[in-house]
N, CA and C of each residue as an Amber inpcrd file, in Angstrom:
protein
   378
-112.8310000 -72.1920000  99.5140000-113.3360000 -70.9010000  99.1140000
-114.1060000 -71.0200000  97.8100000-115.1090000 -70.1880000  97.6790000
-115.9190000 -70.1240000  96.4610000-115.9690000 -68.6730000  96.0190000
-115.6890000 -68.4370000  94.7560000-115.7460000 -67.0970000  94.1910000
-116.8890000 -67.0450000  93.1950000-117.7720000 -66.0590000  93.3480000
-118.9660000 -65.9510000  92.5130000-118.9840000 -64.6110000  91.7910000
-119.3000000 -64.6490000  90.5070000-119.3710000 -63.4220000  89.7170000
-120.6660000 -63.4220000  88.9200000-121.5150000 -62.4340000  89.1940000
-122.7820000 -62.2920000  88.4820000-122.6060000 -61.4400000  87.2260000
-123.4710000 -61.6820000  86.2490000-123.5100000 -60.8670000  85.0420000
-124.9170000 -60.9440000  84.4520000-125.1880000 -60.0430000  83.5220000
-126.4620000 -60.0800000  82.8100000-127.4780000 -59.0450000  83.2250000
-127.1650000 -58.2720000  84.2420000-128.0940000 -57.2370000  84.6560000
-128.1390000 -56.0960000  83.6550000-129.0790000 -55.1870000  83.8830000
-129.1850000 -54.0410000  83.0000000-130.5220000 -53.3560000  83.1340000
-130.8000000 -52.5030000  82.1650000-132.0420000 -51.7360000  82.1230000
-132.9710000 -52.3700000  81.0970000-134.2090000 -52.6300000  81.5060000
-135.1740000 -53.2500000  80.6090000-136.5540000 -52.6510000  80.8700000
-137.3730000 -52.6260000  79.8560000-138.7330000 -52.1200000  80.0290000
-139.6190000 -53.1820000  80.6760000-140.6420000 -52.7260000  81.3300000
-141.6020000 -53.6470000  81.9330000-142.1440000 -54.5890000  80.8650000
-142.2630000 -55.8570000  81.2400000-142.6940000 -56.8730000  80.3100000
-141.5560000 -57.5750000  79.5890000-140.3660000 -57.0230000  79.7080000
-139.2040000 -57.5890000  79.0400000-138.5750000 -58.7300000  79.8090000
-137.4430000 -59.2010000  79.2950000-136.7560000 -60.3530000  79.8810000
-135.2660000 -60.0710000  80.0320000-134.6880000 -60.7330000  81.0090000
-133.2390000 -60.7450000  81.2000000-132.8450000 -62.1320000  81.6880000
-131.6160000 -62.5140000  81.4000000-131.0790000 -63.7330000  81.9790000
-129.8110000 -63.3940000  82.7450000-129.8350000 -63.6450000  84.0270000
-128.6610000 -63.4540000  84.8640000-127.8450000 -64.7350000  84.9000000
-126.5410000 -64.5570000  84.9570000-125.6300000 -65.6880000  85.0940000
-124.7540000 -65.4710000  86.3130000-124.3470000 -66.5600000  86.9140000
-123.4260000 -66.5080000  88.0500000-122.3800000 -67.5870000  87.8270000
-121.1500000 -67.1540000  87.5820000-120.0510000 -68.0830000  87.3590000
-119.3220000 -68.3350000  88.6660000-119.1030000 -69.6020000  88.9560000
-118.4570000 -69.9840000  90.2160000-117.0780000 -70.5650000  89.9630000
-116.1920000 -70.3340000  90.8960000-114.8640000 -70.9350000  90.8520000
-114.4370000 -71.2490000  92.2810000-113.4520000 -72.1290000  92.3720000
-112.9930000 -72.5330000  93.6930000-113.3650000 -73.9790000  93.9550000
-114.1800000 -74.2030000  94.9500000-114.5930000 -75.5580000  95.2880000
-115.4760000 -76.1520000  94.2020000-115.6050000 -77.4550000  94.1950000
-116.3700000 -78.1540000  93.1680000-117.8130000 -77.6740000  93.1440000
-118.2110000 -77.0980000  92.0200000-119.5100000 -76.4460000  91.8900000
-120.6560000 -77.3980000  92.1850000-120.5280000 -78.6180000  91.7360000
-121.6340000 -79.5610000  91.8830000-121.8310000 -80.0250000  93.3240000
-121.0160000 -79.5580000  94.2430000-121.1330000 -79.9710000  95.6390000
-121.8600000 -78.9490000  96.5040000-122.4220000 -77.9150000  95.8930000
-123.1580000 -76.9900000  96.7320000-124.4140000 -76.4770000  96.0370000
-125.3770000 -76.0960000  96.8520000-126.6120000 -75.4920000  96.3580000
-126.3560000 -74.0130000  96.0600000-127.2350000 -73.4440000  95.2620000
-127.0950000 -72.0450000  94.8570000-128.4160000 -71.3080000  95.0320000
-128.2940000 -70.0260000  95.2510000-129.4910000 -69.2140000  95.3810000
-129.3030000 -67.8630000  94.7020000-130.4180000 -67.2880000  94.3230000
-130.4530000 -65.8950000  93.8400000-131.2550000 -65.0860000  94.8620000
-130.7100000 -63.9450000  95.2240000-131.3610000 -63.0200000  96.1420000
-131.4010000 -61.6570000  95.4840000-132.2100000 -60.7700000  96.0380000
-132.2270000 -59.4060000  95.5480000-132.4350000 -58.4440000  96.6960000
-131.9520000 -57.2450000  96.4870000-132.1160000 -56.2040000  97.5030000
-132.4100000 -54.8860000  96.8200000-133.5740000 -54.3490000  97.1230000
-133.9780000 -53.0510000  96.6190000-133.5810000 -51.9890000  97.6360000
-133.4320000 -50.7290000  97.2070000-133.0380000 -49.6650000  98.1400000
-133.9810000 -49.5760000  99.3350000-133.4180000 -49.5730000 100.5260000
-134.2150000 -49.4470000 101.7330000-134.9180000 -50.7040000 102.1840000
-134.6670000 -51.7980000 101.4860000-135.3230000 -53.0590000 101.8410000
-134.2880000 -54.1120000 102.1930000-134.7530000 -55.1420000 102.8820000
-133.8650000 -56.2390000 103.2220000-133.6180000 -57.1360000 102.0130000
-132.5140000 -57.8500000 102.0610000-132.2180000 -58.8050000 101.0060000
-133.2010000 -59.9660000 101.1150000-133.7740000 -60.3390000  99.9760000
-134.7910000 -61.3870000  99.9880000-134.4620000 -62.4740000  98.9800000
-134.9510000 -63.6470000  99.2770000-134.7570000 -64.7800000  98.3900000
-135.5810000 -64.6040000  97.1250000-134.9990000 -64.9730000  95.9990000
-135.7120000 -64.9980000  94.7320000-135.9390000 -66.4450000  94.3130000
-134.8470000 -67.2140000  94.3000000-134.9290000 -68.6040000  93.8820000
-133.7160000 -69.3560000  94.4000000-133.8610000 -70.6750000  94.4950000
-132.7570000 -71.5130000  94.9550000-132.7970000 -72.8470000  94.2380000
-131.6450000 -73.5060000  94.1750000-131.5510000 -74.7710000  93.4670000
-130.5260000 -75.6550000  94.1680000-130.8600000 -76.9260000  94.2910000
-129.9510000 -77.8700000  94.9380000-128.7840000 -78.2100000  94.0160000
-127.8340000 -78.9730000  94.5380000-126.6140000 -79.2570000  93.7900000
-126.8880000 -79.9420000  92.4620000-127.8830000 -80.8080000  92.4280000
-128.1740000 -81.5570000  91.2090000-129.1870000 -80.8670000  90.3180000
-129.8450000 -79.8450000  90.8590000-130.9380000 -79.2160000  90.1190000
-132.2670000 -79.8990000  90.3530000-132.2660000 -80.9690000  91.1540000
-133.4880000 -81.7210000  91.3770000-134.4870000 -81.0240000  92.2740000
-134.0000000 -80.1630000  93.1400000-134.8760000 -79.3720000  94.0150000
-134.7200000 -77.9030000  93.6920000-135.8390000 -77.2370000  93.5030000
-135.8080000 -75.7970000  93.2760000-136.8500000 -75.1220000  94.1500000
-136.6350000 -73.8480000  94.3660000-137.5810000 -73.0160000  95.1060000
-137.6560000 -71.6710000  94.3950000-138.8820000 -71.1660000  94.2410000
-139.0860000 -69.8220000  93.6930000-140.0150000 -69.0600000  94.6230000
-139.6330000 -67.8450000  94.9420000-140.4880000 -67.0050000  95.7800000
-141.8240000 -66.7670000  95.0930000-142.8580000 -66.5990000  95.8870000
-144.1980000 -66.3920000  95.3240000-144.2390000 -65.1790000  94.3960000
-143.4550000 -64.1720000  94.7090000-143.4790000 -62.9400000  93.9230000
-142.9300000 -63.1310000  92.5050000-142.1880000 -64.2080000  92.2800000
-141.5940000 -64.4110000  90.9560000-142.0530000 -65.7150000  90.3140000
-142.8160000 -66.5050000  91.0390000-143.2390000 -67.8070000  90.5320000
-144.0190000 -67.6360000  89.2270000-143.6600000 -68.4360000  88.2410000
-144.2950000 -68.3560000  86.9370000-143.6470000 -67.3490000  85.9980000
-142.7520000 -66.5070000  86.5320000-142.0600000 -65.5100000  85.7000000
-140.5500000 -65.7580000  85.6560000-139.9760000 -66.1900000  86.7680000
-138.5390000 -66.4260000  86.8580000-138.2780000 -67.9220000  86.9530000
-137.1340000 -68.3430000  86.4150000-136.7340000 -69.7450000  86.5090000
-135.2500000 -69.8440000  86.8110000-134.9360000 -70.5840000  87.8600000
-133.5360000 -70.8370000  88.1960000-133.1050000 -72.1580000  87.5690000
-131.8740000 -72.1930000  87.0940000-131.3100000 -73.4190000  86.5450000
-129.8030000 -73.3960000  86.7490000-129.1600000 -74.5240000  86.5090000
-127.7090000 -74.5890000  86.6610000-127.1300000 -75.5380000  85.6400000
-125.8850000 -75.2680000  85.2850000-125.1290000 -76.1320000  84.3930000
-123.8270000 -76.4700000  85.1170000-123.7720000 -77.6350000  85.7040000
-122.6040000 -77.9910000  86.5100000-121.3390000 -78.1480000  85.6620000
-121.5200000 -78.4660000  84.3850000-120.3540000 -78.5860000  83.5090000
-119.7170000 -77.2240000  83.2500000-120.5280000 -76.1670000  83.3450000
-120.0330000 -74.8070000  83.1100000-119.8450000 -74.0270000  84.4050000
-120.0950000 -74.6810000  85.5460000-119.9580000 -74.0080000  86.8540000
-120.7690000 -72.7190000  86.9110000-121.9700000 -72.7700000  86.3880000
-122.7900000 -71.5690000  86.2580000-124.2300000 -71.8390000  86.6830000
-124.8070000 -70.8800000  87.3660000-126.2290000 -70.8960000  87.6830000
-126.8790000 -69.7040000  86.9880000-128.1030000 -69.9060000  86.5510000
-128.8190000 -68.8910000  85.7690000-130.1180000 -68.4920000  86.4640000
-130.5650000 -67.3020000  86.1350000-131.8870000 -66.8670000  86.5360000
-132.5350000 -66.2320000  85.3090000-133.4620000 -66.9580000  84.7010000
-134.2130000 -66.4260000  83.5770000-135.3790000 -65.6280000  84.1270000
-135.4440000 -64.3560000  83.7650000-136.4720000 -63.4590000  84.2800000
-137.3260000 -62.9680000  83.1210000-138.5840000 -63.3370000  83.1240000
-139.5400000 -62.9230000  82.0940000-140.6270000 -62.0570000  82.7130000
-141.3430000 -61.3680000  81.8770000-142.4660000 -60.5180000  82.3240000
-142.0450000 -59.6250000  83.4800000-140.9280000 -58.9690000  83.3190000
-140.3840000 -58.1500000  84.4040000-141.2960000 -56.9830000  84.7390000
-141.2930000 -56.6530000  86.0360000-142.1140000 -55.5650000  86.5540000
-141.2010000 -54.5330000  87.2140000-141.6630000 -53.3000000  87.3210000
-140.8370000 -52.2840000  88.0090000-140.4480000 -52.7060000  89.4250000
-141.2960000 -53.4370000  90.0910000-140.9800000 -53.8770000  91.4580000
-139.9000000 -54.9530000  91.5090000-139.4590000 -55.4380000  90.3570000
-138.3260000 -56.3620000  90.3130000-136.9910000 -55.6150000  90.3300000
-137.0340000 -54.3020000  90.2590000-135.8120000 -53.4970000  90.2870000
-135.0650000 -53.7130000  91.5970000-133.7920000 -54.1010000  91.4840000
-132.9860000 -54.4110000  92.6690000-131.5860000 -54.7880000  92.2210000
-130.7060000 -54.9140000  93.1850000-129.4240000 -55.5600000  92.9430000
-129.6250000 -57.0470000  93.2000000-129.2250000 -57.8520000  92.2350000
-129.3980000 -59.3020000  92.3380000-128.0600000 -59.9530000  92.6760000
-128.1070000 -60.8260000  93.6780000-126.9180000 -61.5190000  94.1550000
-127.0830000 -63.0270000  94.0070000-126.0190000 -63.6890000  93.6150000
-126.0360000 -65.1400000  93.7310000-125.2430000 -65.5290000  94.9770000
-125.5690000 -66.6820000  95.5030000-124.9440000 -67.1440000  96.7300000
-124.8220000 -68.6610000  96.7040000-123.8350000 -69.1680000  97.4340000
-123.5830000 -70.6030000  97.5000000-123.8220000 -71.1200000  98.9100000
-124.4920000 -72.2360000  98.9830000-124.7330000 -72.9310000 100.2510000
-123.9270000 -74.2240000 100.1970000-122.7770000 -74.2130000 100.8800000
-121.9080000 -75.3840000 100.8500000-122.2400000 -76.3730000 101.9690000
-123.1520000 -75.9960000 102.8470000-123.4600000 -76.8300000 104.0130000
-124.5410000 -77.8660000 103.6990000-125.5570000 -77.4490000 102.9550000
-126.6980000 -78.3320000 102.6680000-126.9280000 -78.4000000 101.1630000
-126.0760000 -79.0680000 100.4280000-126.1540000 -79.0370000  98.9610000
-127.3790000 -79.7170000  98.3690000-128.0130000 -80.6000000  99.1490000
-129.1760000 -81.3090000  98.5960000-130.4690000 -80.5120000  98.7290000
-130.3900000 -79.3880000  99.4350000-131.5820000 -78.5700000  99.6450000
-131.5840000 -77.3510000  98.7380000-132.7250000 -76.7510000  98.5760000
-132.8800000 -75.4650000  97.8810000-133.4320000 -74.5060000  98.9330000
-132.5570000 -74.0680000  99.8290000-133.0210000 -73.3300000 100.9860000
-133.3240000 -71.8710000 100.6680000-134.3360000 -71.3560000 101.3150000
-134.7240000 -69.9500000 101.1410000-134.1030000 -69.0550000 102.2020000
-133.3920000 -69.6610000 103.1590000-132.8470000 -68.9150000 104.2920000
-131.4970000 -68.3180000 103.9220000-131.4150000 -66.9950000 103.8410000
-130.1830000 -66.3410000 103.3970000-129.0340000 -66.5960000 104.3590000
-129.3280000 -66.9050000 105.6120000-128.2770000 -67.1070000 106.6010000
-127.5890000 -68.4620000 106.4390000-128.1260000 -69.3110000 105.6040000
-127.4970000 -70.6110000 105.3600000-126.5490000 -70.5580000 104.1720000
-126.4510000 -69.4090000 103.5340000-125.5360000 -69.2490000 102.4070000
-124.2260000 -68.6510000 102.9100000-123.1160000 -69.2580000 102.5260000
-121.8560000 -68.8280000 103.0940000-120.9250000 -68.1110000 102.1250000
-121.2790000 -68.0650000 100.8450000-120.4910000 -67.2910000  99.8920000
-121.4490000 -66.4740000  99.0250000-121.0280000 -65.2430000  98.7180000
-121.8750000 -64.3010000  97.9840000-121.0800000 -63.6250000  96.8800000
-121.7800000 -63.3250000  95.7930000-121.1960000 -62.5150000  94.7510000
-121.3530000 -61.0420000  95.0610000-120.8590000 -60.1930000  94.1470000
-120.9000000 -58.7480000  94.3580000-122.2140000 -58.1180000  93.9020000
-122.9800000 -58.8460000  93.1320000-124.2820000 -58.3480000  92.7130000
-124.2780000 -57.7470000  91.3190000-125.4420000 -57.7520000  90.6940000
-125.6330000 -57.1170000  89.3980000-126.9540000 -56.3550000  89.4370000
-126.9430000 -55.1440000  88.9240000-128.1110000 -54.2660000  89.0200000
-129.1190000 -54.6030000  87.9230000-130.3660000 -54.6890000  88.3220000
-131.4760000 -54.8410000  87.3750000-132.4260000 -53.6650000  87.5950000
-132.7050000 -52.9490000  86.5180000-133.6470000 -51.8260000  86.5830000
-134.7410000 -52.0750000  85.5560000-135.9660000 -52.0710000  86.0240000
-137.1220000 -52.2790000  85.1580000-137.9030000 -50.9750000  85.1020000
-137.9790000 -50.4050000  83.9240000-138.6900000 -49.1330000  83.7600000
-140.1450000 -49.3810000  83.3830000-140.9920000 -48.4810000  83.8230000
-142.4300000 -48.6450000  83.5540000-142.8290000 -47.9620000  82.2540000
């Protein structure tokens, strides 16, 4: 079992920054890949970024490329999402997820993630 807890969400003005954190417990953190997803009201959950177990492979959605950066600290069992130049369209609930099946990949497919956190709200005001 893997337990994930997100933090760092909040209200920020457009152009501002936030850093989300996801603390993991349970199975050995360094043995699985991690992803950040988001879901806005009335929309499907979408991939934001993903990172392999070692951090050697990363993926960022086109909508956030150049503004968001995913990283991980295996010693702290934590994955981060640094979000800069935030836009109102980034408003959503952000979820972290663990992929214990393919740890060497940074998969964008939400169906390959088998553990999910409860989410943290991000609101970007214009």
